[in-house]
C-alpha positions in Angstrom: -74.3 136.9 14.6 -72.4 139.2 12.1 -69.1 138.0 10.7 -67.3 141.1 12.1 -68.6 140.6 15.6 -67.6 137.0 15.6 -64.1 137.8 14.4 -63.7 140.3 17.3 -65.0 137.8 19.9 -62.8 135.1 18.5 -59.8 137.4 18.8 -60.6 138.1 22.5 -60.9 134.4 23.3 -57.7 133.5 21.5 -55.8 136.1 23.4 -57.3 135.0 26.7 -56.6 131.3 25.9 -53.0 132.1 25.0 -52.5 134.0 28.2 -53.9 131.2 30.3 -51.7 128.6 28.5 -48.6 130.7 29.2 -49.6 131.2 32.9 -49.9 127.5 33.4 -46.2 127.2 32.5 -46.8 124.8 29.5 -43.5 124.6 27.6 -41.8 127.0 30.0 -40.0 127.0 33.4 -42.5 129.2 35.1 -44.8 126.6 36.7 -46.8 129.1 38.6 -49.9 126.9 38.5 -48.0 123.7 39.4 -47.0 124.4 43.1 -44.4 122.3 44.8 -44.6 123.9 48.3 -47.1 125.2 50.8 -46.5 128.9 50.0 -47.0 128.4 46.2 -50.1 126.3 47.0 -51.7 129.0 49.0 -50.8 131.6 46.4 -52.4 129.4 43.8 -55.6 129.4 45.8 -55.6 133.2 45.7 -55.1 133.1 41.9 -57.9 130.5 41.5 -60.4 132.5 43.7 -59.4 135.7 41.9 -60.1 134.1 38.5 -63.5 132.6 39.7 -64.8 135.8 41.3 -63.6 137.9 38.3 -65.5 135.6 35.9 -68.7 136.6 37.8 -68.2 140.1 36.2 -66.5 139.1 33.0 -68.8 136.4 31.7 -72.1 138.4 32.1 -70.4 141.5 30.6 -69.3 139.5 27.5 -72.7 137.9 27.2 -74.5 141.3 27.5 -72.1 142.8 25.0 -73.0 140.2 22.4 -76.7 140.4 23.2 -76.8 144.3 23.0 -74.8 144.4 19.8 -77.1 141.8 18.2 -80.4 143.2 19.6 -79.7 146.9 18.8 -77.8 146.3 15.5 -78.6 148.7 12.6 -81.1 146.7 10.6 -84.3 147.7 8.7 -87.4 146.9 10.7 -85.6 146.4 14.0 -88.2 146.6 16.7 -85.8 147.1 19.7 -87.1 149.5 22.3 -85.9 153.1 21.8 -85.8 155.4 24.9 -83.5 158.4 24.2 -84.7 160.2 27.3 -83.7 157.3 29.7 -81.0 158.5 32.1 -80.7 156.2 35.1 -81.9 153.1 36.9 -81.3 152.7 40.6 -81.7 148.9 40.4 -79.2 148.5 37.6 -76.7 150.9 39.2 -77.0 148.9 42.5 -76.2 145.7 40.5 -73.2 146.9 38.5 -71.7 148.8 41.4 -72.6 146.5 44.2 -71.4 143.2 42.8 -67.9 144.5 41.9 -67.5 146.2 45.3 -68.5 143.0 47.0 -66.0 141.0 44.9 -63.2 143.4 45.6 -64.0 143.3 49.4 -63.9 139.5 49.4 -60.7 139.3 47.4 -59.1 142.0 49.5 -60.0 140.2 52.8 -58.9 136.8 51.5 -55.7 138.0 49.9 -54.8 140.0 53.0 -55.4 137.0 55.2 -53.2 134.7 53.1 -50.4 137.4 52.7 -50.0 138.0 56.4 -50.2 134.3 57.2 -47.2 133.8 54.9 -45.0 136.3 56.6 -43.8 133.7 59.1 -43.0 130.0 58.6 -45.4 127.5 60.0 -44.9 126.0 63.5 -43.7 122.4 62.8 -41.2 119.9 64.2 -38.7 120.6 61.4 -36.3 123.3 62.5 -36.2 126.1 59.8 -32.9 126.9 58.1 -31.7 130.4 57.1 -30.0 131.2 53.8 -28.6 134.6 52.9 -29.2 135.7 49.3 -27.2 138.4 47.6 -28.0 139.4 44.0 -25.0 140.5 42.0 -24.3 141.4 38.4 -25.2 138.9 37.0 -25.3 136.0 39.4 -26.7 134.9 42.8 -24.7 134.3 45.9 -26.2 132.0 48.6 -24.7 131.8 52.1 -25.7 129.2 54.7 -24.9 130.8 58.2 -25.9 127.6 60.0 -23.9 125.2 57.8 -21.0 127.7 57.1 -21.0 127.0 53.3 -21.9 129.2 50.3 -22.9 128.6 46.6 -23.3 130.6 43.5 -26.2 130.2 41.0 -27.6 127.2 42.8 -29.1 126.5 46.2 -29.8 123.1 47.9 -32.5 122.8 50.5 -34.0 119.9 52.5 -37.6 118.9 51.7 -40.3 119.5 54.3 -38.2 122.2 56.1 -39.1 125.9 56.1 -36.3 128.0 54.6 -35.9 131.6 55.6 -34.4 133.5 52.7 -32.8 136.8 53.9 -32.3 139.0 50.8 -30.1 141.9 49.8 -28.3 143.2 46.8 -24.7 144.3 46.0 -25.8 145.5 42.6 -28.9 147.2 41.1 -32.1 146.0 42.8 -33.5 142.7 41.5 -36.4 140.3 42.4 -35.9 136.8 43.8 -38.3 134.3 42.3 -38.8 130.6 42.4 -42.2 130.1 40.6 -42.8 126.6 41.8 -42.2 127.4 45.5 -43.7 130.9 45.9 -43.9 134.5 44.9 -41.3 137.2 44.4 -39.4 139.4 46.8 -37.2 142.3 46.0 -33.5 142.4 46.7 -32.3 146.0 47.3 -29.0 147.6 48.2 -28.7 148.9 51.8 -31.5 146.8 53.2 -32.6 143.3 53.9 -36.0 141.7 53.0 -37.3 138.3 54.0 -39.1 135.5 52.3 -39.8 132.0 53.5 -40.4 129.1 51.2 -40.6 125.3 51.5 -40.4 122.4 49.1 -42.8 119.5 49.7 -41.1 117.0 47.4 -37.6 116.4 46.0 -36.6 117.8 42.6 -34.9 120.6 40.8 -36.7 123.9 40.5 -36.0 127.0 38.4 -35.3 130.4 39.9 -34.7 133.7 38.2 -34.3 137.4 38.8 -37.5 139.2 37.7 -36.1 142.7 37.5 -34.1 143.8 34.4 -30.5 144.6 35.4 -28.6 145.1 32.2 -27.1 143.0 29.4 -26.4 140.0 31.6 -29.9 139.8 33.0 -30.7 136.6 30.9 -28.1 134.8 33.0 -29.6 135.8 36.3 -31.0 132.3 36.8 -30.3 129.6 39.4 -31.3 126.1 40.3 -33.1 125.0 43.5 -32.3 121.4 44.4 -34.6 119.9 47.0 -33.4 116.7 48.6 -34.0 114.7 51.8 -32.5 115.9 55.1 -29.8 113.1 55.0 -28.9 114.0 51.4 -28.7 117.7 52.3 -26.4 116.9 55.2 -24.2 114.8 52.9 -24.1 117.6 50.4 -22.9 120.1 53.1 -20.2 117.7 54.1 -19.0 117.3 50.5 -18.9 121.0 49.9 -16.9 121.6 53.1 -14.4 118.8 52.1 -14.0 119.5 48.4 -14.6 123.2 47.8 -12.4 126.3 48.3 -13.1 129.0 50.8 -14.7 132.3 49.7 -12.3 135.1 50.8 -13.1 138.8 50.7 -10.7 139.3 47.8 -12.6 136.6 45.9 -15.9 138.2 46.8 -14.8 141.5 45.4 -13.9 139.8 42.1 -17.2 137.8 42.1 -19.3 140.9 42.5 -17.9 142.6 39.4 -20.3 142.4 36.4 -19.8 139.0 34.8 -21.5 135.7 34.2 -20.4 132.5 35.8 -21.6 128.9 36.3 -22.4 127.1 39.5 -19.7 127.4 42.2 -19.5 126.0 45.8 -17.5 127.4 48.7 -16.5 125.6 51.9 -16.7 128.8 54.0 -17.2 132.5 53.7 -16.0 135.6 55.6 -17.8 136.3 58.9 -20.5 139.0 58.6 -20.2 139.2 54.8 -24.0 139.5 54.4 -24.2 142.3 57.0 -21.1 144.1 55.6 -22.8 144.1 52.2 -25.9 145.8 53.6 -23.9 148.4 55.5 -21.5 149.0 52.6 -24.6 150.3 50.7 -25.6 152.6 53.5 -27.9 150.4 55.5 -30.4 153.3 55.4 -33.3 151.0 56.2 -31.7 149.1 59.1 -32.9 150.1 62.5 -29.9 149.7 64.8 -26.2 149.5 64.5 -24.8 146.0 65.2 -21.8 145.0 67.3 -18.8 144.1 65.2 -18.9 140.4 66.4 -22.7 140.0 65.6 -23.8 137.4 63.1 -27.4 138.6 62.9 -29.1 141.3 60.9 -30.7 144.2 62.6 -34.5 144.6 62.3 -35.5 147.1 59.6 -38.3 149.6 60.0 -40.5 148.3 57.1 -43.1 145.7 57.9 -45.2 142.7 56.6 -43.4 140.8 53.8 -40.1 142.8 54.1 -37.9 142.9 57.0 -35.9 140.7 59.3 -38.3 140.3 62.2 -37.4 137.1 64.1 -34.0 136.9 62.5 -32.1 136.7 65.7 -34.1 133.6 66.8 -33.5 132.0 63.4 -29.7 132.4 63.9 -29.9 130.8 67.4 -31.8 127.9 65.9 -29.3 127.6 63.1 -26.4 127.4 65.6 
């Protein structure tokens, strides 16, 4: 094999190897390939199957590339077959069109099945909890409607319990992401999107905004603390006993562009999450809500976005 060809192939493998190393989360906080919950585990299976099926095309292509370059290289006395009038081969076209189409069909069907299966939390004995998430400049506000407490830049959840995150934004749109627990979901002004996640084991996980939102974007990170149900209940009691209440005036100050640390609140204004949505127009919300309602109306968009089933979640939380 010529030195130039070897150098090119080596560069390709180095780039691929570096990309795989980064994707595994080695030396970083993005542990995409180290799932800590059922959602992340299923999404990892999609990634693994995508990689395996893709290699069915990539590996033969790279091998053929090397073989063809070597076989038909410009060399005196090369006896390679020369057919300048050759134009087509039905068999070859069937192979190099049929296999990729089959792979795409398999991936599409499997990905669609997993995606739609993840739109609703699993049926289990543990009662799901709901957490409202609002992305601000440059911080995250978490409200617990069932527990009546709120936090900034950190969220505590019980292990083994499905968590319905209801998402909106009171700033430029962002993307809510906890790599170890699942994929991303957009937070957008004037609407609510939905994402459910679950932690299988206790620990502290890293969360971050995945949409650039200005000079404070680097501080759009938060901690996810997964504990046992008893520890979670104890934490709620401590927050209620030792933290100040979040008032509307405090929220107006909090939403201004700034960076802050972790904050806890013993309570928050009724309907703060809903008022935030409607203050931005609520153009994607389907129905107006009664002034005393504590639930979010169902939006018109489907699948991964939307608040379908939210009313039932609120009844469960109460």
